[in-house]
C-alpha positions as CSV (number, residue, x, y, z in Angstrom):
1,A,-212.2,-53.0,97.2
2,F,-211.0,-54.9,94.4
3,G,-210.2,-51.5,93.1
4,V,-207.6,-50.3,96.7
5,L,-206.2,-53.5,95.9
6,A,-205.4,-52.8,92.2
7,M,-204.9,-49.3,93.1
8,A,-201.9,-50.3,95.5
9,G,-200.9,-52.7,92.9
10,G,-201.4,-56.2,95.4
11,D,-199.1,-54.3,98.0
12,P,-200.5,-55.0,101.1
13,L,-199.2,-52.2,103.2
14,Q,-200.3,-49.6,99.9
15,T,-203.7,-51.2,100.2
16,A,-203.7,-50.4,103.4
17,T,-202.8,-47.0,103.1
18,Y,-205.6,-46.2,100.6
19,A,-207.8,-48.4,102.0
20,A,-207.9,-45.5,105.0
21,A,-208.2,-42.7,103.1
22,L,-211.6,-43.6,102.2
23,A,-214.6,-42.2,103.4
24,G,-218.0,-43.8,103.9
25,D,-217.7,-48.2,104.6
26,A,-213.6,-48.2,104.9
27,D,-213.3,-50.2,107.3
28,T,-214.9,-53.0,105.3
29,V,-213.0,-51.8,102.0
30,G,-210.0,-52.2,103.8
31,A,-210.7,-55.2,105.3
32,M,-211.1,-57.1,102.6
33,A,-208.8,-55.7,100.3
34,C,-206.2,-55.8,102.6
35,A,-206.5,-59.4,103.3
36,I,-207.0,-60.4,99.7
37,A,-203.4,-58.2,99.0
38,G,-202.4,-60.3,102.3
39,A,-203.2,-63.8,100.8
40,W,-201.7,-62.6,97.3
41,R,-198.7,-61.1,98.5
42,G,-197.8,-63.7,101.9
43,V,-196.2,-62.6,105.0
44,A,-192.7,-62.0,102.9
45,A,-194.5,-58.5,101.6
46,F,-194.5,-57.6,105.5
47,P,-191.5,-55.7,106.6
48,D,-190.4,-57.8,109.6
49,E,-191.1,-54.5,112.1
50,V,-194.3,-54.4,111.6
51,L,-194.7,-58.5,111.5
52,A,-192.6,-57.4,115.1
53,T,-196.0,-55.4,115.8
54,L,-198.7,-56.8,115.3
55,R,-196.7,-60.1,117.3
56,S,-195.6,-57.8,120.3
57,A,-199.5,-56.1,120.2
58,N,-201.6,-59.5,119.9
59,P,-199.5,-61.4,122.0
60,E,-202.4,-64.0,122.9
61,F,-202.7,-64.5,118.8
62,D,-200.8,-67.1,116.8
63,F,-201.2,-65.1,113.4
64,P,-198.6,-68.6,111.8
65,G,-200.9,-71.0,113.0
66,T,-204.1,-69.8,111.7
67,A,-202.8,-69.0,108.4
68,R,-201.2,-72.7,107.8
69,A,-204.3,-73.9,109.3
70,L,-206.2,-71.6,106.8
71,A,-204.1,-72.5,103.6
72,E,-204.2,-76.9,104.7
73,L,-208.5,-75.7,104.6
74,A,-208.6,-73.9,101.1
75,E,-206.0,-77.3,99.9
76,R,-208.3,-79.7,101.6
77,R,-211.2,-78.6,100.1
78,T,-209.5,-77.8,96.1
79,Q,-208.5,-81.8,96.4
80,V,-212.2,-83.3,96.9
């Protein structure tokens, strides 16, 4: 996963492209590498059309709210 992430220079979309081309546990590697890339680069790394597609395909999920809650949880844990 870290190799794919490094090859893509941390870009989430390029990370996903490289991970999709892998054999074997590509889904697991892709999930881990893309999660790291997305967390590192943030939502600004994704083109608006990608975000619109994600929202329209998954209207039941509040991705921004989940991201905010996870960030707040991480911040609280580092302050303890």
